[in-house]
N, C-alpha and C positions, 0 to 999 in steps of 0.2 A: 523250382516248383516246391520240392519237400519243405524247404526251410520256410516259403510263405504260407504254406498249409498248415505248418505247425503253429506259426506265427497267429495265423488266423482262429485255429482251434483254442491257443491260449487266450486271445482277446475276447472271444465268445464266452470262455469258461469264465473268465474275471467278470465280463458283463453281468453275466445272470448269477454266478456264485459268489463273485467277490465281495459284493455287501454282506452275503449271510455269513461268510468266513470271517469276514471284519469283525463283525458283532459278536461271533462264537469266541474268537480269539478274546476281544476285550472284555466280554461277560464272563466267561467260564475259565479259558486257559491261563489267561494272564493273573486274575484273581486267584485260581488254583495254584499257581508257582509263587505267587507273593505269599500266601497263606502258608505254605510249605517252608517258606524262609522264615515266617514269624514264630514257627514251631522251635526254632534254635535260638530265640531271643526271650528276653525278660520283659518284653513291652506290656505296659498295662493298658494300653488302648487310648491313653490320653498324652502322655509326655512324647516330646519329638526325638528323644534318644532311645536308640533301641541297641542294646548290649548282647552281642552273641554270648550264649551259654551253653553251647554244644547240646547234648543229648539230657540235659537235666529235665527239661520238661516231659521227655518220653519215660524218663526214670519215675518222674513224679506221677506219671499217668497210672502205673502200674501199683504205686502206693495208694491212689484214691479210691478208697472204698466205695466212696458216693457215687463215681462213676460205675464201677463195675456192678453195684446193686441196680442202679439206674439201667445198665444195659441186660441185666438179667430180667428185670421187669420189663425190659423194651421185648425181649426175645419170647417171652410169655406172652406178651399181649400181641405180637405179631403171629406168633403159631396159632393161637385161638382165634384170632379176627380172620385170618387167612382161610382155614378150613371152614368157618362159619360163611364167609361171604362167599365161597365156592359153592358150599352146597345150597346155600338160599338162592344165589343167582342162578343157579343149573335148574333148579327146581321150578322158578320163575319162568325162565325160559322154556323149559319143558310145558308148562301150563300155557303160556301165550305163544305156541306155534302149533297149537292143536285145534284151531278153529274156533276158539272161544269168542263168543260174540263181544265187540267192543275192544278186542285184543290190542289194538292200537293205541287206543285211550289208556289202557292200563300200562303198556310199556312206557308212555310219556310221563305217566303218572310215577312210576317206579323210578325213572330216570331223573326226576325233578331234584331230589334232595342232594345228587352230586354238582348240581349248578349252583348252590349255596355255599360260600366261603367257610371254611373251618372257623373263623373267628366268630362269625354272624350265627352260625351251626350251634357253637358252643353255648353262646348266650341264650340262644331259643331253648336248647335240651337242658340249662341250668335251671330256667324257670319251670320246664316239665318236671324236673326231679325233683325240685325243692318246693314247689307250690302245687301242681296238678296232682303229682304222685301222692302227695302228703294228702291233700284233699280227698282224694280217690280211697284210698287206705282208711282213712277215718271214717267215710261214708260206710264202707263195706266191711270194717274192721279187720283189715288183711294187715298182719304185723310186717310183712315183707315191705309194704309202702307207707305204714304209718310216720317212718322218721325219713328224713330226706338221704338217697342214696350217697349224697355227696358228702355226708358227715361221718361214713365209715369207711375205712380203709380197703376193704375187700370188695363193698358195693361200688364205691367209688371207681376201682379199676374196671368192674364189669360194666359200669355205666360209659366209661371210655370205649369198652368193646361194642355195647349194643349202639351206640351212636356211629362208630365206624362201620360196622355192619349195615346200618341203616343208610348211611351216606353211599358206600361205594357198591352194595350189590345190585342197584338198578344200571350203574355203569357196566359192571361186568355182565349183567343180563343181557343187554343189547349184543355184547360179542358172543356170548353163546348162542344167542338167537340167529346170529349170523352163521354160527356153525351149525346148528339144527339147519337151517335152509340152505346150506351147502352140501348136505348129505344127499347123494343121487337117489332120487325117487325109485327108479328102476330097480336099485338093491331092496328098499323097503317093500316094493309090491313084489318081489321075487320071494323075499322071506315069507311075506304073507301066504304066497300060493303055497309054497313050502309047508304051511302049517305053523309057523313061529308065531308065540303069543306077543303081545305088545310089550312086555318086560324082556323077553327073549329079543326082540328086534333091539331094544335101547341098549341092552347089555353087549349084544355080540356085532352089533353094526353100527349105530349111532354113536355110541360112547368111543371107540375105536377111531372113528372118521372124524370125531372133534378132539382128537389129542392135541393140535394147534391150538385151539380155543382154549382148553386147558392151560397149555404152556403159557400163553399169553396172560391170561387173566392171573395166573398164580405169581408170575413175573412182576405185573402191575400192582397187586395188592402187597406182595413182599415189599417193592421199594419203597410205596406209598405209607405204608404202616411203619416201616423203620425211621421215617423222617418224619413222623408225627409232632409236630409243634403247636401249630394254631389251635387246634381243639384241645390239646394238651392245656394250654394256657387259658383259654376262655370257659373250658369246662370245669376243669379242677384247680388250676394254677398251680399242680402238684401237691395240693393238700387232699385230705387231713394229714397233719404232722409229716409232711414230705413223703407220703406214701406213694404217689402216684406221679413222681417225677420221672418223666421218660428220658432217653439218653439226649435227644436234642435240646430238650428243656434244661437238662443239668449243663451241657456244652455253653448254651446261653449264659445261665446263672454264673457259671465260672469265669467266661470271658468277659461280660459287662457288669455283672453285679459285684462279683469278688475281685474284679480289676486285673484278673490274671489272663491277659489275652492269649500269650504265648501257650500258657498251660491249656487254655479252652480251645485253641487251635490245633495242639497237640492230640487232644481227645476225640476233636470233629475229624481229624484225619484218622484216627484208629476205628471211629464209627464207620468213615468211609470205606476202610478195608475190610471192615467185617461185613457191611450191607454187600459190597461187591462180592467177596468170596461167596456168601449166602445166594445171591442173586446168579452170579455164572454157575455155580454149582446147580441149583435149580434148574437153570436154563438148559445146561448140558445134560441132565438126568432126564428132562422133558423132550428133548430133542432125540435122544437115543430111544425114549419109548414111541416117538413118533415113528421113527424108522423102523422099529420093530413091529408097530400096529400096521 
């Protein structure tokens, strides 16, 4: 009987979870393992022969100044974007859970940018920065907007941040909205009866109760920003003068443009390790704060 019961459980599990497991292994696990293997070869991405060269590619990664410059730029981009997304998303959620007239309409409006693909979004904002902003700057004689942001290294970097914040804030806003809604109303009412102001209620009750929302939003923003590629390609293309090449774009150029697929794969693996360490550390610290709250 026990053997039959176990057999039935296995059959049921494979019936429902089997297809998902198959595609997960076929699309994620197997390509990942094959990619690790390629890091030990000198494959150029075209030829049929792949010669094993040991750890040569990993040594080359640490000697590639371009990769580390791109990674450092990515870290700056991730840090600034993550902070701005959380602040703006939380502020929007706070405003749109206070009984504002038409708040559902505004929620949908702020969420809409997240539905647009990064490639399309980049081309739209490229037109905005190159045409709309310059026309507006010429009309009001504002030096900040008189020339395209994409023609200046520093402005192009902040253009990427601006578009990223515009894209992700609405999505994170919905998670914060769910956090606000999940705060028990009786706690808010009890605090009001005790004489707490709105600021005090938000600081000492609402924010601690929303620790999980902060963890989720920060984790999602970090991982998405680290892997930015489509927006980087369509908005700046790494220009001007290669000043906005993020880590993912550098890996792509190394593998497919420079025909150094093994080295590019090794750099991708190093990038993966950096993202994993940062994301896991952030998640651990956030969970620790959740317990303390």
